[in-house]
C-alpha positions in Angstrom: -1.2 2.6 22.5 1.5 0.5 24.1 4.3 -1.0 22.0 2.8 -4.5 22.7 -0.6 -3.4 21.5 0.8 -1.7 18.4 2.8 -4.8 17.5 -0.3 -7.1 18.1 -2.4 -4.8 15.8 0.3 -4.9 13.1 0.4 -8.7 13.3 -3.4 -8.8 13.0 -3.3 -6.5 10.0 -0.6 -8.7 8.4 -2.8 -11.8 8.9 -5.7 -10.0 7.3 -3.6 -8.9 4.3 -2.0 -12.3 3.8 -4.5 -13.5 1.1 -3.7 -10.3 -0.9 0.1 -10.6 -0.9 0.4 -13.0 -3.8 -2.2 -11.1 -5.9 -0.5 -9.6 -8.9 -3.6 -8.2 -10.5 -3.7 -5.6 -13.2 -6.9 -4.0 -14.3 -8.4 -4.7 -17.7 -7.8 -1.9 -20.1 -11.5 -1.1 -20.1 -11.7 -1.3 -16.3 -13.2 -3.9 -14.1 -16.7 -2.5 -14.2 -17.0 -2.6 -18.0 -15.2 -5.9 -18.3 -17.5 -7.6 -15.8 -20.6 -5.9 -17.1 -19.8 -7.1 -20.6 -18.9 -10.6 -19.3 -22.3 -10.8 -17.7 -24.0 -9.6 -20.9 -25.3 -6.5 -19.2 -25.8 -3.3 -21.2 -24.7 0.1 -19.9 -28.4 1.0 -19.7 -29.2 -2.1 -17.6 -26.4 -1.4 -15.2 -27.5 2.2 -14.9 -31.0 1.1 -14.1 -29.8 -1.3 -11.4 -27.6 1.5 -9.9 -30.4 4.1 -10.2 -28.6 6.5 -12.4 -28.8 7.5 -16.1 -26.9 5.6 -18.8 -24.6 8.6 -19.3 -23.7 8.6 -15.5 -23.0 4.9 -15.6 -20.7 5.4 -18.6 -19.0 8.3 -16.8 -18.4 5.9 -13.8 -16.8 3.4 -16.1 -14.6 6.1 -17.6 -13.7 7.4 -14.1 -12.6 3.9 -13.1 -10.2 3.6 -16.0 -8.8 7.1 -15.2 -8.6 6.1 -11.5 -10.9 9.0 -10.5 -13.8 6.9 -9.3 -14.9 7.0 -5.6 -15.0 3.8 -3.5 -18.7 4.5 -2.9 -19.5 4.6 -6.6 -17.4 1.5 -7.3 -19.1 -0.3 -4.4 -22.6 0.6 -5.8 -21.6 -0.6 -9.3 -20.2 -3.8 -7.9 -23.4 -4.6 -5.9 -25.5 -3.8 -9.0 -23.7 -6.5 -10.9 -23.9 -9.0 -8.0 -20.3 -8.5 -7.0 -18.5 -7.1 -4.0 -15.8 -4.5 -3.8 -12.6 -5.8 -2.2 -10.2 -3.1 -1.1 -6.8 -3.4 0.5 -3.5 -1.6 0.8 -0.9 -4.3 0.5 2.7 -3.7 1.6 5.2 -4.2 -1.2 7.6 -7.1 -0.7 6.3 -8.7 2.5 4.6 -7.8 5.7 4.1 -4.6 7.5 6.9 -5.6 9.8 9.2 -6.1 6.8 8.2 -2.7 5.5 9.1 -1.1 8.9 12.5 -2.9 8.9 13.3 -1.8 5.4 12.4 1.8 6.3 14.5 1.7 9.5 17.4 0.4 7.4 17.0 3.2 4.9 16.9 5.9 7.6 19.8 4.4 9.5 21.8 4.1 6.3 21.3 7.8 5.5 22.2 8.8 9.1 25.4 6.7 9.1 26.3 8.0 5.7 25.9 11.6 6.8 27.9 11.0 10.0 30.6 9.0 8.1 31.0 11.9 5.6 31.6 14.3 8.5 34.1 11.9 10.1 36.0 11.4 6.9 36.3 15.2 6.5 38.0 15.2 9.9 40.2 12.2 8.9 38.3 10.0 11.4 36.5 7.6 9.1 35.6 4.1 10.2 35.8 0.7 8.4 32.9 -0.6 6.3 32.2 -3.4 8.8 32.0 -0.8 11.6 29.6 1.4 9.5 27.5 -1.7 8.9 27.5 -2.5 12.7 26.5 1.1 13.4 23.7 1.0 10.8 22.2 -2.2 12.3 22.3 -0.8 15.8 20.7 2.5 14.7 18.0 0.6 12.7 17.1 -1.5 15.8 17.0 1.7 17.9 14.7 3.3 15.3 12.4 0.3 15.4 12.3 0.4 19.2 11.6 4.2 19.4 8.8 6.3 18.1 7.5 4.9 14.8 7.0 8.4 13.5 10.8 8.8 13.3 10.8 6.3 10.4 8.6 8.5 8.2 10.1 12.0 8.4 
């Protein structure tokens, strides 16, 4: 993929993720499936029948969700059986995908400058804080322009 195409794809993904950024959702203690099932007044046996599994299997699904061991396929089947839909997204912490890349480039650049600065100080050739910061910014920009895989070593 070209850099332009990759950047466009990242922008499109950011647009698609925008509605999820402000979501600060925590799961109910009993899990979403059980909480919604109970709110609908549906018994475990009724849910099981709608999914096409035994009551014990439906209860295992509920337990697996709480333990974060449920598959997306099972969760989707349970959601549809209750008249719901599964919404699934990976949302970057603290902003957009581009923000995430920039923060990562800064981290990598900071480590590289720190390592180089340590070597320079050992040879009595250290640079000022402002020069280190300038070097870090330049290195971060180079990292963003280069291969994206270098950000995630």
